[in-house]
Residue, then its C-alpha position, 0 to 999 in steps of 0.5 A: x858713378x864712373x866718370x867716363x869722359x863724355x862731352x856734352x854741349x849745352x846751348x842756352x841764352x840765359x846766363x843764369x840757366x847756364x850758371x845753374x847747370x855749371x854748378x850742377x855739373x860741378x856738384x856731380x864732379x862732371x864739370x869737365x864733361x860739359x861745354x856751354x855756348x849762348x845760342x844756336x850760332x854758337x853750337x854751329x861755330x863750336x862744332x865746326x872747330x872740333x877736330x878730329x870727329x871723335x871729339x864731337x859731343x856725345x850729346x847736344x842740349x838745346x834751349x828751345x827759345x834762343x836768339x839768332x838760331x832757336x833750338x828748333x832751327x839749330x836742330x834742323x840744321x844739325x839733323x840735315x848735316x852728315x857730320x852731326x846728324x847722329x849726335x843725340x839732341x835734347x830740347x830743353x825748355x821752360x814750358x811744354x808746348x805740345x806742337x813744338x814738342x811734336x815738331x822737334x821730335x819729328x825733326x829728330x830730337x831724342x827728347x824734349x825735357x822741361x827745365x827743372x824748378x828746384x836744385x834737387x831736380x836740376x841735379x837729377x836732370x844733370x845726372x840723367x843728361x850725363x847717363x844719357x850721353x853714356x847711353x845708360x839712360x833713355x829719356x822718354x819723349x817728354x820728360x819733366x823733372 
């Protein structure tokens, strides 16, 4: 895998989920490509500090259920802001709620991905996130690992 430097921002309030994804990106030798925040507020704060614009993330992954700003609320803010509206966003959730999935997709999410259950599935999902950020993989509207 060509390790082109891409930037992925992942927001998840669950420290265990963040830790697993860090291990996945370490295992894939891509740990320098992913940055973590705990919630939607952290996403907004992170993005406001990024200069120049060319250093913005290539992909944002949002846990659906987070305190302060949920994934849906964060998605809505980002897609209405000129600076961030073109950054692809994937909603990352533990379960499929068809109504929420359709709402997220109609608000501009690139995909709605169900969190994997096994480490092998996590590796596949991490690899696909990386490939998607490089525009070498297209997630279906709903992807379960």
